[in-house]
N, C-alpha and C positions, 0 to 999 in steps of 0.2 A: 404577376402584376398586383400592386396594391392600389386600391381605388377608394378614396375618401369622398363621401357624398353627404354634404350638408351637416358635417359633424359639429355639434354644439355641446358645451359642458357648462353647467351653472353650479354655483355654491352659495350657501347661506353662511355668512360669517358675521363677526362683530361689526363689519362695515356694511352689513345688509346683504342684498342680493348682488352677487358678482358673476358677470358673464365671462368666464375664463376663456371659452371658445365660442365663436358664433359663426355658424354656416361656413365651415371650412371644407372646400372641395378641390381636390387635385388627384392626379394619378401618377404612379411611379412604376417604371419597368425594372426588371432585373438588371443589375449592374449599374444602375443610375444613382448618382449622388445628389442629395438635396441638402441645402443649408437653410436652417430656420433662424432668422435674425429678429432683433427687437429688444427693447429694454426689459429689465426685470419686471415681471408681472404681465408681460405681453401675451403669455400663453404657450411659450415654447415647450417648457417642461410638461405641462398638462397635455399638449398634443403628443409628445413622445410617449407619455404614459398611456394614452388612449391607443396609440398604434401598437404598443407592447402589451396591451390588455392588463396593465397594472391598475388602470382606471377605465371606467366605461362612460361613454358620452350619454347625455340625456336624450339626444335626438340625432338622427342621421345614421349612416352605416359606414363601416370600414370593411371592404371586401378584399380578401386575400384569395387569389385563384378562384374567384366567384363565390366564396363562402363569407357570409357576414360574421366576422369574428366577435362582434359585439353581442351576438345572440347565442354564443356557445355557452355550455354549462361551465361551472367553476372548474370541474375536472378537465374538461376539454380545453379551457383557456390555459390551465397549468401545463398541459401537454403541448399546446401551441407555443407557449413561451420557452419551454424546455427544448423543443426540437427546432423551432423556426426563428427564434429571436436571440440576439446577443446584445448585451448592455455594456457600455463604457461610461463610467461616471467621472466627475471632476476630480475626486480624490483617489480614484483607482479602486478603492474598496477591496484591496487584497487583505487576506487574513494574516496578521503580522506574526503569529506564532507558527505558521506553516512555511515550509520551503517553497521556492518558486515552482518546482515540479509538483508539489502537493496542491498548490493553488490552481495549477493548470488541470489537475485531475478531476476537479469538481464537475465541470460540464461533460467531461468524457464519461465519468461514472454514471451520471444521471441519464445519459443516452446509451448506456450499455456497451461502451467501448472500454475494454479491460485487457489485462495481460500484455502480451507482446505488441498488440495493435495500439494499445494506450501508450506504451513506452515509445514506439516509433513516432506517434503523433506528437508527443511532448518534445522529442528530439528534433523533429521537423520544425515545429513552431519556434523553438529556441534558435535554430539555425536561420530561419527566415528573418527573425527579428534581430539578428546579430548578437545573440546572447547565449551561444553555445558554451557549456561549462558552468552556467549559472544555476543549474537544477537544484543544487543543495544550498544555495544562498538563501538568506532570509530577506524579506522586503526591506528591512531597515538598512541593509548593506548595499542597496541600489540607489542610484541617483534618481531625481524626479523624472527625467526623460526615460530612463530604463524602466521605472515603475509603470509609466503610462504605456510603454510598449508591451510589458507583460500583461497589463489590464486589457489591452487590445487583443493580444494573443489568446487570453482566456475567453474573451467574448466571441472569437471566431473559431475556437478549438473544435466545436461540434458542427462546423460548416453551416451556420444559420443562413436563412434566406434574407433576413432583415437585421441590420445592425443599427442600434440607436446609441448615439454618443451625446451626452449632455455636458456641454462646456469641457470637452476633453483636454483642451490646451490651456485652461485658465491658470494653472499653476506652473506653466512652462515658459521659458524664454522664447524669443521669436524664432531662433534657429531650431530648437527642439520642436516647437509648434509646427513649423513648416515641414520638418522631416516626418513627424508623426502623421500629419494630414496627407502628405505625399504617399506614405506607406499605406494608409487606409484606402486612398483612392486606387492605387495600383492593385492591391489585393482584392478589393471589392469588385473592381472591373474584371479582373481575371477570373474570379469565382462566380460572377453574376449575382453578387449580393447587393441588395438595396441598402444604401447608406443614408442615414438621416443624422445631421449634426446640428445641434442647437448651440449658438454662440453669440457673444457680443463682439467678437474679434472681426473687424472689417477686413483685415488682411487675409485672414482665413477664408472669409466669405468670398473674397475675390478669386480664390483658387478653384471655386466650384461654379459650374455653369448655371445650375438651377438654384435660384435664391427665392425663398418665400418669406417676405417681410411680414411680421405680425405686429399689430398695434391694438391694445385693449381687446385682445382675443379675436381680432378680425384680420383677414388677409388684406394687407395694405396695398392699394394700387399705386404703382410707381408712375411718376410723371413721364 
């Protein structure tokens, strides 16, 4: 379980004091999908970054299996991200000079999965995502939908407990968007992975039962 308790994050910028998040509280179970909605600047990405320990809140707690991950040391947070968190970004963020197989190797290498076990995992991921035989291809040779499937495959290669997806369908057409989200939901449910998706896409949001609307850093109460 992931339990957010009164999470707040503030910044000082050229606009003055900015409350990026204010008193955010909710809990998520393994296998549950959550979509974060709201306009740009509503706090969606900041919230994902706090859950993934890329950023730390100023107040409140984020408990993972009873441990407040906000109070971990820098080394412990790095280990938490490496072992428990997967990230899917809007642009995919694949390394263009590496093959698809080499891109998938990164999280496996970091988590000590090497040799024959690594090769089996890469082949399994490519098969699951309908991309068998693409291991030697470069990212530039794939379509946008294929690139996002590989980005998702890389994010779950090490079987993380938490998957964070920031506008993962923004560069895709509606058909590819729907297919990607359906795949995310099916695999995360099967693996017991907690899935958080930040999006502007209302059609995507309608595919997921738990919706958390954000406005000006606050959880917006629905009428």
